[in-house]
MARLO-192445 format. One record per residue (C-alpha): residue number from 1; chain; x, y, z. Coordinates in steps of 0.05 Angstrom, whole numbers, always signed. Example, Ala and Ser with C-alpha at 12.3 -4.5 7.8 and 13.67 -1.06 7.14 Angstrom:
REM MARLO-192445
[1, 'A', [+246, -90, +156]]
[2, 'A', [+273, -21, +143]]
REM end
This chain:
REM MARLO-192445
[1, 'A', [+0, +0, +0]]
[2, 'A', [+57, +49, +16]]
[3, 'A', [+83, +42, -55]]
[4, 'A', [+15, +57, -85]]
[5, 'A', [+3, +116, -39]]
[6, 'A', [+71, +143, -54]]
[7, 'A', [+51, +150, -127]]
[8, 'A', [-11, +190, -109]]
[9, 'A', [-17, +264, -95]]
[10, 'A', [-61, +280, -36]]
[11, 'A', [-115, +327, -62]]
[12, 'A', [-128, +390, -21]]
[13, 'A', [-177, +445, -44]]
[14, 'A', [-136, +498, -79]]
[15, 'A', [-172, +554, -43]]
[16, 'A', [-134, +534, +19]]
[17, 'A', [-68, +561, -5]]
[18, 'A', [-39, +619, -45]]
[19, 'A', [+12, +574, -77]]
[20, 'A', [+10, +498, -75]]
[21, 'A', [+63, +477, -24]]
[22, 'A', [+70, +411, -60]]
[23, 'A', [+96, +448, -120]]
[24, 'A', [+164, +465, -91]]
[25, 'A', [+215, +439, -40]]
[26, 'A', [+207, +504, -2]]
[27, 'A', [+132, +494, +4]]
[28, 'A', [+143, +423, +29]]
[29, 'A', [+193, +449, +80]]
[30, 'A', [+142, +500, +104]]
[31, 'A', [+89, +446, +114]]
[32, 'A', [+138, +398, +147]]
[33, 'A', [+163, +450, +196]]
[34, 'A', [+94, +478, +209]]
[35, 'A', [+71, +409, +232]]
[36, 'A', [+131, +402, +278]]
[37, 'A', [+123, +473, +306]]
[38, 'A', [+48, +469, +318]]
[39, 'A', [+58, +403, +353]]
[40, 'A', [+112, +434, +397]]
[41, 'A', [+80, +501, +412]]
[42, 'A', [+6, +490, +402]]
[43, 'A', [-34, +527, +349]]
[44, 'A', [-48, +588, +392]]
[45, 'A', [+26, +602, +403]]
[46, 'A', [+46, +585, +331]]
[47, 'A', [+62, +644, +285]]
[48, 'A', [+89, +652, +215]]
[49, 'A', [+146, +692, +244]]
[50, 'A', [+167, +632, +286]]
[51, 'A', [+158, +586, +226]]
[52, 'A', [+201, +632, +182]]
[53, 'A', [+256, +631, +234]]
[54, 'A', [+250, +555, +237]]
[55, 'A', [+263, +547, +163]]
[56, 'A', [+316, +602, +161]]
[57, 'A', [+274, +652, +123]]
[58, 'A', [+227, +711, +135]]
[59, 'A', [+153, +705, +151]]
[60, 'A', [+138, +737, +84]]
[61, 'A', [+162, +672, +52]]
[62, 'A', [+107, +634, +87]]
[63, 'A', [+55, +685, +65]]
[64, 'A', [+73, +668, -7]]
[65, 'A', [+40, +600, +6]]
[66, 'A', [-14, +614, +58]]
[67, 'A', [-55, +677, +73]]
[68, 'A', [-56, +665, +148]]
[69, 'A', [-45, +610, +200]]
[70, 'A', [-119, +591, +201]]
[71, 'A', [-115, +575, +127]]
[72, 'A', [-52, +534, +140]]
[73, 'A', [-87, +495, +196]]
[74, 'A', [-147, +480, +151]]
[75, 'A', [-98, +458, +96]]
[76, 'A', [-65, +409, +144]]
[77, 'A', [-131, +382, +168]]
[78, 'A', [-155, +372, +97]]
[79, 'A', [-90, +338, +78]]
[80, 'A', [-99, +291, +137]]
[81, 'A', [-171, +272, +119]]
[82, 'A', [-154, +261, +46]]
[83, 'A', [-97, +216, +68]]
[84, 'A', [-145, +178, +114]]
[85, 'A', [-194, +169, +57]]
[86, 'A', [-140, +138, +14]]
[87, 'A', [-122, +90, +70]]
[88, 'A', [-195, +74, +80]]
[89, 'A', [-204, +59, +6]]
[90, 'A', [-149, +7, +9]]
[91, 'A', [-171, -21, +76]]
[92, 'A', [-242, -33, +51]]
[93, 'A', [-226, -55, -20]]
[94, 'A', [-248, -125, -39]]
[95, 'A', [-289, -134, +25]]
[96, 'A', [-358, -155, +1]]
[97, 'A', [-393, -157, +68]]
[98, 'A', [-414, -87, +89]]
[99, 'A', [-409, -104, +164]]
[100, 'A', [-336, -124, +154]]
[101, 'A', [-325, -62, +111]]
[102, 'A', [-354, -17, +166]]
[103, 'A', [-309, -49, +219]]
[104, 'A', [-248, -37, +174]]
[105, 'A', [-270, +35, +160]]
[106, 'A', [-281, +52, +234]]
[107, 'A', [-214, +22, +251]]
[108, 'A', [-180, +68, +202]]
[109, 'A', [-213, +132, +229]]
[110, 'A', [-205, +115, +303]]
[111, 'A', [-139, +78, +309]]
[112, 'A', [-73, +110, +329]]
[113, 'A', [-34, +133, +268]]
[114, 'A', [+33, +104, +250]]
[115, 'A', [+83, +140, +207]]
[116, 'A', [+74, +130, +132]]
[117, 'A', [+140, +134, +94]]
[118, 'A', [+104, +149, +29]]
[119, 'A', [+105, +224, +42]]
[120, 'A', [+173, +245, +66]]
[121, 'A', [+154, +317, +84]]
[122, 'A', [+94, +297, +126]]
[123, 'A', [+100, +266, +194]]
[124, 'A', [+32, +233, +200]]
[125, 'A', [+41, +217, +273]]
[126, 'A', [+51, +290, +292]]
[127, 'A', [-4, +312, +244]]
[128, 'A', [-51, +262, +278]]
[129, 'A', [-35, +294, +345]]
[130, 'A', [-52, +362, +316]]
[131, 'A', [-117, +335, +288]]
[132, 'A', [-143, +308, +354]]
[133, 'A', [-117, +368, +393]]
[134, 'A', [-129, +427, +347]]
[135, 'A', [-177, +408, +290]]
[136, 'A', [-239, +438, +323]]
[137, 'A', [-205, +507, +315]]
[138, 'A', [-211, +497, +240]]
[139, 'A', [-287, +502, +240]]
[140, 'A', [-308, +532, +308]]
[141, 'A', [-302, +602, +280]]
[142, 'A', [-348, +660, +260]]
[143, 'A', [-331, +648, +186]]
[144, 'A', [-348, +574, +185]]
[145, 'A', [-409, +582, +140]]
[146, 'A', [-371, +623, +88]]
[147, 'A', [-313, +575, +90]]
[148, 'A', [-358, +515, +85]]
[149, 'A', [-390, +545, +22]]
[150, 'A', [-320, +554, -6]]
[151, 'A', [-304, +481, +4]]
[152, 'A', [-257, +486, +63]]
[153, 'A', [-284, +422, +96]]
[154, 'A', [-295, +381, +33]]
[155, 'A', [-246, +326, +51]]
[156, 'A', [-277, +313, +119]]
[157, 'A', [-347, +313, +91]]
[158, 'A', [-329, +265, +36]]
[159, 'A', [-299, +217, +86]]
[160, 'A', [-361, +219, +130]]
[161, 'A', [-405, +208, +70]]
[162, 'A', [-365, +147, +48]]
[163, 'A', [-371, +114, +116]]
[164, 'A', [-444, +133, +125]]
[165, 'A', [-460, +100, +58]]
[166, 'A', [-435, +34, +87]]
[167, 'A', [-481, +42, +147]]
[168, 'A', [-540, +54, +101]]
[169, 'A', [-521, -8, +62]]
[170, 'A', [-524, -48, +127]]
[171, 'A', [-589, -18, +150]]
[172, 'A', [-625, +28, +100]]
[173, 'A', [-677, +45, +154]]
[174, 'A', [-626, +75, +202]]
[175, 'A', [-640, +149, +203]]
[176, 'A', [-575, +179, +229]]
[177, 'A', [-515, +150, +190]]
[178, 'A', [-477, +215, +181]]
[179, 'A', [-491, +237, +252]]
[180, 'A', [-464, +171, +277]]
[181, 'A', [-401, +175, +235]]
[182, 'A', [-383, +247, +255]]
[183, 'A', [-399, +231, +328]]
[184, 'A', [-352, +171, +326]]
[185, 'A', [-295, +210, +293]]
[186, 'A', [-301, +271, +338]]
[187, 'A', [-312, +228, +400]]
[188, 'A', [-251, +187, +383]]
[189, 'A', [-210, +251, +379]]
[190, 'A', [-235, +272, +447]]
[191, 'A', [-221, +205, +479]]
[192, 'A', [-150, +207, +452]]
[193, 'A', [-140, +277, +478]]
[194, 'A', [-166, +255, +546]]
[195, 'A', [-122, +193, +547]]
[196, 'A', [-61, +236, +534]]
[197, 'A', [-78, +295, +579]]
[198, 'A', [-139, +282, +624]]
[199, 'A', [-138, +207, +635]]
[200, 'A', [-189, +208, +692]]
[201, 'A', [-242, +227, +641]]
[202, 'A', [-235, +164, +599]]
[203, 'A', [-228, +89, +605]]
[204, 'A', [-186, +89, +542]]
[205, 'A', [-112, +80, +552]]
[206, 'A', [-60, +122, +516]]
[207, 'A', [-34, +91, +451]]
[208, 'A', [-85, +34, +454]]
[209, 'A', [-143, +10, +411]]
[210, 'A', [-193, +17, +468]]
[211, 'A', [-233, +72, +435]]
[212, 'A', [-234, +35, +368]]
[213, 'A', [-266, -26, +402]]
[214, 'A', [-314, +19, +439]]
[215, 'A', [-338, +56, +378]]
[216, 'A', [-344, -6, +334]]
[217, 'A', [-387, -39, +387]]
[218, 'A', [-428, +25, +396]]
[219, 'A', [-440, +32, +321]]
[220, 'A', [-466, -39, +312]]
[221, 'A', [-511, -35, +373]]
[222, 'A', [-543, +28, +345]]
[223, 'A', [-548, +5, +273]]
[224, 'A', [-577, -65, +283]]
REM end
């Protein structure tokens, strides 16, 4: 799978950047170091000035690729969800039974991420930590409706739609397939955050598959 993914370009909506960072080595360095710096500092303390210093350049260099740090965060989140969808496609391919396909899909979106060597400038493990810690800041904003209309959250919505279609295949009468999928994904993020930082608020252990098992069991109890 790594070889196949390595030949693919992860698609991110072009309105999320001024210049495609995948188009140059400098752009890839900006993305690579942005992930490392956001993970180290947190998104609130992250600035383009600090990123510029990190790559040995000025902050104006970063602005050539992204209008602001919010746009950069949404770009990273979209890249992550597009990458997850590719992984989900391979994980569910050639599985005829929809129940088995749903289990495979839910495992992909809730399991701890391991580094994928297919994309040398992206550390998926660090990006995953950013997603479960910071992704809500991408859409909990005053401009969410405008950004949604502009396609800012397309990758996430496509992923949820793909999984919800499997649920509808299992039980066409189930009325809340998209609600269930988004609840599982967001809930899994929260459980991972709790397991790393507020462990008394969860029974899931850090770096375990506890929440994956929990959400698969929950999904099938609700659907059937």
